[in-house]
Residue, then its C-alpha position, 0 to 999 in steps of 0.5 A: m513556555k508561554k506557548i505551552v501555558k497558553y495551550i494548557k489553559f485553552y485545553w482546560l477551557s475546552l473541557k469546561i465548555n465540553i461539560f457545558f454543552k453536554k448539560l445543554n444537550g442532556f437537560y434542555g434537549i438542545d442539539c449541540s452535536y456540531s459544537l461538540a464535534t468542533l470542540y473535540f476537533n480543536r482540542g485534538n489540534i492542541l494535543s497534537n501541538l503538545k505532541r500527545y498524539s494518541e490523545a489527539i487521535e481519540d479526540f479527532t475520532k470523537s469528532k467523527e463519531i459526533a458529526g460524521w466526516t462530511t465534505d465540509q469536515e474533512d480536516y478531521s481525517f487529515n489532522r488525524g492522519i498527521a497524528y497517526s504518522y507521528l506515531n509511525k502508524h503509516k497504514e492508518a495515516i494513509s487511510d485518513f489522507s486518502h479519505y481526505l483527498r477524495s474531497n480535496s484532490q487539489d491539496k498538495e500538502a496532503y499528497y506530500c504527507r501521504a507520500a511520506s507515509y508511503l515512503a516509510i513503509n517502502m511503497f515507492k511507486e505510490a510515494l512517487d505518484d504522490l510526490n509528483e502530485s505535490i510538486s507542481g505549483d507549490p512554493r516548496d518545490t525544492l524540498f519536494r524535488y529533493l524527496k522525489e530524487i530520494g524516491l527514485k533512488l529507492e525505486e531503483k533499488e527496489r527494481k534490482d532483484i537481489f535473488i537473480e543477481k546472486v544466482q546469476a553470479f553463481q551460474e556464470k561461474m559454473f557455466g560461463p556467459i548466460s543469455r540476455q535474450p529470451l531463450i528456450p533451452i533444449e528439452k533436457k535442460c527444460q526438464l531439469r528445471v522442472n524437476l528441480l522445482q518439483e523436488e524443492l516443492d516436495e521438500l516443502k510439502v514434507g516440512i509442512k506435514d512435519k510442522n518443521i519450520v527449519a525444513i520449511t525455510d530450507a525448502l523455500c530458500d531452495l525454491q527461490y534459488v532454483l526459480s531464479g536459476a530457471i528465470i536466468e536459464f530462459g534468458l529473462g533475468d534482466r527483464f524479470p523485475q519489469l515483468f514482475n512489476e507488471v504482474h503486480r500492477s495487474n494484481m493491484s488493479k483488482f482493487c476498486d478506487n472508490k465505493m461506486l466502482a465496488l458497487k459496479t463490480q458487485e453488480k457485474y458478479q451478481k449478474k453471473g450468480v456470484e454472491n459477493y461482498f466488499k470492504e474498504v482497506d487503506g482507502k481501496f475497496l476490495v470485492y470478495r466471493k462469499k463462498d470462499d473469500k476469494l478476491l474478485k477482479g474489480i470493474n477496472y481490472s487490466p491483465a498483465d501485458l508481458s508480451s510487450v516486455t518479452q517481445t523479441e526474437i526467441i532463441f531456441s537453444k541447440s546445446 
């Protein structure tokens, strides 16, 4: 109780000092912006301790607006990220933690906090990367290792393709054992797979034309089922999660990690006569083509390496 009273007294004192600085600023022309920024920052911390996170975020934001987030004022972004995470606004929290880490890349607590937000929105790979950064040399290693184990289990769960598992069970009952190696079936079976996919795609087109959400849903489910069946038919069922993750990794490499890389990407496309622009999203910089808003490949883009996963002797089926 005494602690809360202390916070409240400090809170009201900060309000009075705030008014005082505004008067100095307005009547006497004294630049008190840094002091005001510090006051808002301190009051934000008090509000956070009182679990009034929305108000705390407002004060941290005012601190930023007054003083800006320069290298020596990055605590604003970290503390606001904490407040966002308590409100389950994890994308905003991740953006703030990423901003903070650009200038404080050795802060293990910040990696840990960002990892917690990544885990909350099922971004397992990113969470594991941050947990790895937060473990080494930190006195709370036991907690971090425990969280890492949880992350690994979640990642393992993510790696299992539930669609392929279910369709595989269906096909094994229908046709018996299936190939675990990359396989090119006979032409008749290949054509059947293409026809099945086209049939469901045509149904999707009709559903969209008729604005019938039930028909659209049915077509999408059937497309997924038939697609999974084709993956299994070509002997890629066991490898597909790894293949898909590699394509995902490649797509994510289209994003730029910082503004400098975004500017280099812009320059690359401008030399080719492609007008473009970029914007920051959750700590990443995305470069778009102006005429149609197509996402362009960042300067550090790397294509998907599927051959290393499928590199094996391909079977050509005779039946």
